N, C-alpha and C positions, 0 to 999 in steps of 0.2 A: 444327141444330148446323153450327157453321161448318165448311168447308174449310180446314183446318189439321193442319199437322203440328208434332207437339211433337219438342225436338230438344235435348240437351244442349248447355251454354255456358262455356263458360270466360272468364278473367278478358278475354281479347281482345272477348269479347261486352258487357261493359258499358257501353264506349258508346253499344250498341244499344239500352239501357235507359233511358235520358236521357228520354225522349220519355214513355214509359210511367212511370218515378217522378214525375217532374212532374206528370203527370196525377192520380196517385196523391194528392200532394201537394194538388193542386186539389180532388179529391173528399173528401180529410179535413176540408178548411176546410167542406164542404157539409153534412158529419155530426159534426163538433165543432168549432163556430166558434173556439172558445176554453175553455183552464182557466181560471177567474179568479185574475188575478194572475199568471199566466203567459202571453205573447203568442205564438202561434204563430212560430217561427222562417221568415224569409222564404226564398222557393222557392229562388231560388238557393245561399242556405246549407246547404241542407237537403240539393239534389242534391251541394254538395260535400262533406258530411259522408256523407251516404247513398254515394256513389259510394266513397270511402276506404274505406268499412265493408266494401263488396261485395270489393272489390279484394283486402282483408285475408281477409276469409272464403274468399275462393276460394285462399287460400296453403293450405287444410286440405283433403286432397284427399275427405276425406270429404262436404266442400259440396256442395249441388247447384241447378245453377240451370238450369232448365227453360225454354225459349220457344217458347210458339206463334206459327208463322208459317204465312202463308197458302200453300196450298199452288202458288197462281197467280204468288208471288213477291212480294215488297215487303217492310216493315219490321215485327218483331214486333208482333203485337195483343195480346200477353199474357205473363207471366212468373211463376214460381214462385222463392223464392229459400229455399232450407232449410239450416238451420246443427246439426251435430252437438252435443253435450253428454252427459259422464260419467253415471252412474246418479244421480239425483235424487238429496239428500240427506234429503227430506222424502216423498215417493212412494216407493211399489216399483214401480221401473220395471227394465227389462233392464241391461245394462251400459252400454247408452249410450241416449239418447232425441234426436228431431230435434225441433225449435222451425222453423215457418215464419216466416220475418222476413218475408217481402213476397209478397203476390199482388196483382199489377196486369192488369186489364184494359182496353183503351182505351173511352172511354167510348161511343162509338158502338159498341161490341160486347158491351155487357153486358148480363146478359139471354139471351146466344143459346149458352151452353153452353162457353164458353171456358175459365170456371174452373175450370168440374167437369172437361173434360177435363186441364187443368192438373194437378189435385188429384188425379185419379185414376191420372195419370201417378206422382207425387209417392208415391202408397201403394206404386204398384208397385216403384218404385224403393227405398223404403224396407224392404221385404218382403223384397225380392231381396237386402240386403246384413244383413237378419237385425234389423232395427230394427222395434218394434212399438209404440212410443208417440212421435205427436207431438202438439205444445201449439202453440198458437195464440193469440198476442195480438189482442184485440178490442176495438177503440174501444168506449165503453158505450153511445156515442149511433149506431154504426153498424150500424142495423138487417139492411140490404141482406147486409152480410157474416155478421151473425149467423144470419139465416135460411139460407145457404147452407150454413153449418158446421153449423146443428141437422138440415140436411137431412140431412147428410153423416153424423149420429151423432154430432157431439161434443156434448159437454156443460160445463160449468164445472168449472176444475180449479182455478187461482187466481181469485177473483171480483174484487178489488180492488185497485189499487194506488194509493196515496196518495203524495203527494210534497209537503213542504215544508220548508225549516229556519225554526221559529218563532223570532222575537225574544223570549228567556227573558225579557227586563228589559218589556219592552212591556205595558201595562195587560191585562187579561184581559178579554175580551170573548165573551160568550155568542153564537153563530150559528143 
């Protein structure tokens, strides 16, 4: 296990997330090189949009940003970002449930337990807030993340997200 401390952060810590968020973008390219017909957004665009979302989400006092910082000092080596939702309309949840929006660990720190430490602190914080459901979206091709979440006891809840706006006037082709 790495020698880190897990701390809560607010909007003032969003700039600290940039290297880790960019590393997450690069990791996503390795596990999901592209959805056919939808090229991935460039790294700068992704950070611009993601950092704006982080700032917006942190406007909700129930949002949770946890950072893994080396005890010896230095920049964070990982973070977890969680938002809250009211009760789900399709599944029986409590009055609210949480969603893990991002979990990122520096590439050279992966596989050493930092992600697990962050997740376990997320669980503690959510349980203390009376929240007992946590959903996580995972790229279907991100096997390392799925192994981590399965090991933690997660099972598929929403199996597939599909997306496009077909041209209704285009000739039909079977794929």
